[in-house]
DOMILO-645907 format. One line per 8 residues: number of its first residue (from 0); for each residue z, y, x of C-alpha. Coordinates in nm, 2 decimals. Example, Ala and Ser with C-alpha at 12.3 -4.5 7.8 and 13.67 -1.06 7.14 Angstrom:
# DOMILO-645907
0	0.78,-0.45,1.23; 0.71,-0.11,1.37
# end
This chain:
# DOMILO-645907
0	-1.36,-1.44,-3.20; -1.45,-1.58,-2.86; -1.09,-1.67,-2.78; -1.06,-1.85,-3.12; -1.36,-2.07,-3.05; -1.23,-2.15,-2.70; -0.90,-2.25,-2.85; -1.05,-2.47,-3.13
8	-1.33,-2.62,-2.91; -1.14,-2.94,-2.85; -1.08,-2.98,-3.23; -1.45,-2.92,-3.31; -1.56,-3.18,-3.04; -1.31,-3.43,-3.17; -1.42,-3.37,-3.53; -1.79,-3.41,-3.48
16	-1.75,-3.71,-3.25; -1.53,-3.87,-3.51; -1.78,-3.80,-3.79; -2.06,-3.94,-3.58; -1.89,-4.27,-3.52; -1.77,-4.29,-3.88; -2.13,-4.24,-4.01; -2.26,-4.50,-3.77
24	-1.99,-4.75,-3.86; -2.03,-4.70,-4.24; -2.41,-4.73,-4.20; -2.39,-5.07,-4.04; -2.14,-5.21,-4.29; -2.34,-5.07,-4.58; -2.08,-4.82,-4.68; -2.36,-4.57,-4.77
32	-2.59,-4.75,-5.01; -2.74,-4.41,-5.12; -2.82,-4.11,-4.91; -2.64,-3.89,-5.17; -2.31,-4.05,-5.08; -2.37,-3.97,-4.71; -2.45,-3.61,-4.79; -2.15,-3.58,-5.02
40	-1.93,-3.72,-4.75; -2.06,-3.49,-4.48; -2.05,-3.18,-4.71; -1.69,-3.24,-4.81; -1.57,-3.30,-4.45; -1.76,-3.00,-4.32; -1.63,-2.78,-4.60; -1.27,-2.88,-4.52
48	-1.32,-2.80,-4.15; -1.47,-2.46,-4.23; -1.18,-2.38,-4.47; -0.93,-2.48,-4.21; -1.10,-2.28,-3.94; -1.13,-1.96,-4.15; -0.76,-1.99,-4.25; -0.66,-2.04,-3.89
56	-0.87,-1.75,-3.76; -0.75,-1.49,-4.02; -0.39,-1.61,-3.99; -0.39,-1.55,-3.61; -0.65,-1.27,-3.59; -0.39,-1.02,-3.46; -0.27,-1.28,-3.21; -0.62,-1.33,-3.07
64	-0.69,-0.96,-3.06; -0.37,-0.89,-2.86; -0.45,-1.16,-2.61; -0.80,-1.04,-2.57; -0.69,-0.68,-2.50; -0.56,-0.57,-2.15; -0.26,-0.36,-2.19; -0.25,-0.04,-1.98
72	0.13,0.02,-2.03; 0.45,-0.18,-2.01; 0.56,0.00,-2.32; 0.29,-0.18,-2.53; 0.49,-0.37,-2.80; 0.48,-0.75,-2.78; 0.63,-0.82,-3.13; 0.43,-0.90,-3.44
80	0.14,-1.07,-3.28; 0.12,-1.37,-3.52; 0.27,-1.54,-3.82; 0.30,-1.91,-3.72; 0.61,-2.07,-3.56; 0.42,-2.11,-3.24; 0.34,-1.74,-3.23; 0.70,-1.66,-3.29
88	0.81,-1.89,-3.01; 0.56,-1.73,-2.77; 0.68,-1.39,-2.88; 1.04,-1.48,-2.79; 0.94,-1.63,-2.46; 0.74,-1.31,-2.37; 1.04,-1.09,-2.46; 1.27,-1.30,-2.26
96	1.04,-1.30,-1.96; 0.99,-0.93,-1.99; 1.37,-0.87,-1.99; 1.41,-1.09,-1.68; 1.13,-0.90,-1.51; 1.30,-0.57,-1.59; 1.63,-0.70,-1.45; 1.46,-0.81,-1.13
104	1.29,-0.48,-1.08; 1.62,-0.30,-1.15; 1.79,-0.51,-0.88; 1.51,-0.46,-0.64; 1.52,-0.08,-0.69; 1.89,-0.07,-0.64; 1.87,-0.27,-0.32; 1.59,-0.04,-0.19
112	1.80,0.27,-0.26; 2.10,0.10,-0.09; 1.88,0.02,0.21; 1.75,0.38,0.22; 2.10,0.52,0.22; 2.20,0.28,0.49; 1.91,0.37,0.72; 1.97,0.75,0.67
120	2.33,0.71,0.75; 2.27,0.49,1.05; 2.01,0.73,1.20; 2.25,1.02,1.15; 2.54,0.82,1.31; 2.31,0.74,1.61; 2.20,1.10,1.65; 2.56,1.22,1.69
128	2.64,1.03,2.02; 2.28,1.09,2.13; 2.34,1.46,2.10; 2.65,1.43,2.31; 2.45,1.24,2.57; 2.19,1.51,2.56; 2.45,1.78,2.63; 2.59,1.58,2.93
136	2.23,1.54,3.06; 2.17,1.91,3.03; 2.49,1.99,3.23; 2.38,1.76,3.50; 2.01,1.82,3.49; 1.98,1.87,3.87; 2.11,1.52,3.94; 1.82,1.30,4.07
144	1.88,1.03,3.81; 1.89,1.26,3.51; 1.51,1.28,3.47; 1.50,0.91,3.39; 1.80,0.94,3.15; 1.63,1.23,2.97; 1.32,1.02,2.92; 1.52,0.75,2.76
152	1.71,1.00,2.54; 1.37,1.14,2.42; 1.25,0.79,2.36; 1.56,0.71,2.15; 1.51,1.03,1.95; 1.15,0.94,1.87; 1.25,0.59,1.77; 1.53,0.72,1.54
160	1.29,0.97,1.38; 1.03,0.70,1.32; 1.30,0.49,1.14; 1.41,0.79,0.94; 1.06,0.88,0.83; 0.97,0.52,0.76; 1.27,0.50,0.52; 1.18,0.83,0.35
168	0.82,0.71,0.26; 0.95,0.54,-0.05; 1.11,0.86,-0.18; 0.84,1.09,-0.04; 0.82,1.29,-0.36; 1.18,1.41,-0.30; 1.13,1.50,0.06; 0.82,1.73,0.09
176	0.74,2.09,0.04; 0.38,2.22,0.03; 0.32,2.56,0.19; 0.05,2.75,0.37; 0.07,2.65,0.74; -0.09,2.79,1.05; -0.23,2.48,1.23; -0.20,2.63,1.58
184	0.17,2.69,1.53; 0.24,2.34,1.40; 0.04,2.18,1.69; 0.21,2.39,1.95; 0.55,2.29,1.81; 0.46,1.92,1.81; 0.34,1.94,2.17; 0.65,2.13,2.29
192	0.88,1.86,2.14; 0.69,1.60,2.35; 0.67,1.81,2.67; 0.90,1.57,2.85; 0.68,1.28,2.78; 0.37,1.48,2.88; 0.53,1.57,3.21; 0.66,1.22,3.29
200	0.32,1.06,3.22; 0.12,1.33,3.40; -0.09,1.41,3.09; -0.22,1.76,3.01; -0.24,1.89,2.65; -0.52,2.13,2.56; -0.52,2.33,2.23; -0.86,2.45,2.11
208	-0.76,2.62,1.78; -0.84,2.97,1.68; -0.56,3.18,1.54; -0.49,3.16,1.17; -0.65,2.83,1.07; -0.45,2.79,0.75; -0.40,2.47,0.55; -0.18,2.35,0.26
216	0.06,2.08,0.37; 0.42,2.00,0.46; 0.50,2.13,0.81; 0.78,1.88,0.88; 0.57,1.57,0.78; 0.26,1.72,0.96; 0.46,1.76,1.28; 0.58,1.40,1.25
224	0.22,1.29,1.20; 0.10,1.48,1.51; 0.38,1.35,1.72; 0.28,0.99,1.64; -0.08,1.07,1.73; 0.01,1.25,2.05; 0.26,0.98,2.15; -0.01,0.71,2.11
232	-0.26,0.93,2.30; -0.01,0.97,2.59; 0.09,0.60,2.58; -0.26,0.47,2.61; -0.41,0.73,2.85; -0.37,0.46,3.11; -0.37,0.69,3.42; -0.22,1.02,3.52
240	-0.41,1.35,3.52; -0.59,1.28,3.19; -0.63,1.54,2.91; -0.54,1.52,2.54; -0.74,1.78,2.34; -0.63,1.90,2.00; -0.88,2.11,1.81; -0.95,2.23,1.46
248	-1.27,2.33,1.30; -1.43,2.38,0.95; -1.69,2.13,0.82; -1.83,2.22,0.47; -1.52,2.28,0.26; -1.29,2.08,0.48; -1.07,2.18,0.77; -1.05,1.90,1.04
256	-0.78,1.86,1.29; -0.89,1.64,1.58; -0.67,1.47,1.85; -0.89,1.33,2.13; -0.77,1.14,2.44; -0.94,1.00,2.75; -0.75,0.67,2.74; -0.83,0.30,2.73
264	-0.98,0.31,2.38; -0.94,0.05,2.11; -1.14,-0.28,2.11; -1.38,-0.31,1.81; -1.20,-0.62,1.68; -0.87,-0.42,1.65; -1.01,-0.10,1.49; -1.01,-0.23,1.13
272	-0.64,-0.34,1.16; -0.48,-0.05,1.35; -0.34,0.09,1.02; -0.16,-0.23,0.94; 0.22,-0.23,0.98; 0.35,-0.40,1.30; -0.01,-0.48,1.42; -0.01,-0.41,1.80
280	-0.35,-0.55,1.89; -0.48,-0.61,2.24; -0.35,-0.28,2.38; -0.01,-0.33,2.24; 0.02,-0.66,2.43; -0.13,-0.51,2.74; 0.10,-0.21,2.76; 0.41,-0.36,2.60
288	0.53,-0.04,2.44; 0.37,-0.06,2.10; 0.57,-0.10,1.78; 0.26,-0.13,1.56; 0.40,0.14,1.33; 0.25,0.47,1.46; -0.09,0.47,1.29; 0.06,0.29,0.98
296	0.30,0.58,0.93; 0.03,0.83,1.00; -0.20,0.69,0.73; 0.08,0.64,0.47; 0.21,1.00,0.53; -0.14,1.15,0.51; -0.21,0.95,0.19; 0.10,1.10,0.02
304	0.00,1.44,0.14; -0.35,1.38,0.01; -0.51,1.42,0.36; -0.77,1.18,0.49; -0.76,1.00,0.83; -1.05,0.89,1.03; -1.06,0.71,1.37; -1.33,0.66,1.63
312	-1.27,0.48,1.96; -1.46,0.34,2.25; -1.31,0.11,2.52; -1.26,0.29,2.86; -1.38,0.62,2.70; -1.11,0.73,2.46; -1.00,0.76,2.10; -1.05,1.04,1.84
320	-0.83,1.06,1.53; -0.92,1.32,1.27; -0.70,1.45,0.99; -0.92,1.60,0.72; -0.76,1.87,0.50
# end
């Protein structure tokens, strides 16, 4: 009803304005010698307006109802919303627009899948020569220059893994397996895979997790999340001989995994934006090694695993990131 009155408001304003001026004009020229004539004229005009409005409302009642309701599904039928030629024309337009929209979504989905296939293939193609370089580096590990080459190999591996996991986010439901995981085992594996980076930067990991702290998650994705957090902690430690502590504890019904560093910390102005893709902030410009993707991938991965992420940081004191299971 409200939508009907809004649509007909201009007609009502025009009608009553017209009636007002007609009555004034007829009054001055003596067109209404008797008051009965004026009342008859007003009654007939108003009766015709009411008849038209009632007919218009009941003819298009379904149309107004459809427009007033917010559909919760794309499957809601569009047809049969009215009887007038204008309603039919609008119905055809909506059907056509919906078909075009579906076609665009289909094309976008196809391009996304092609892009995902390309990224996966590209990463695997890059890993093959990288594995060969790794073997050469192991055979010549005692050469003085090999330590630097090994660091670059590890950096390339981390970059390729980040690209691979980034591409897999869109098809996450096809690439995860929930199981019971021992947190200490997962943390130890993540740290061991980054031992070269720990050694080269002179940073010491410390694990404060009791045996058999069990959670429900995907071990592969969880290791990737931990590697992103540990890499950030190492990168922004600032100086050598700092510690990175990983601990787990229970709080109410939750199990919390905490990664704490003694680094440069995050300025307050950047904390709200650290989860945005490609946002590097002040520290990223200062250290020049940031991609702006680490914490973004951590949050997106945790969101899909239904874990929560919290972050606390203080400049020149350090940063604490918590994963809440």
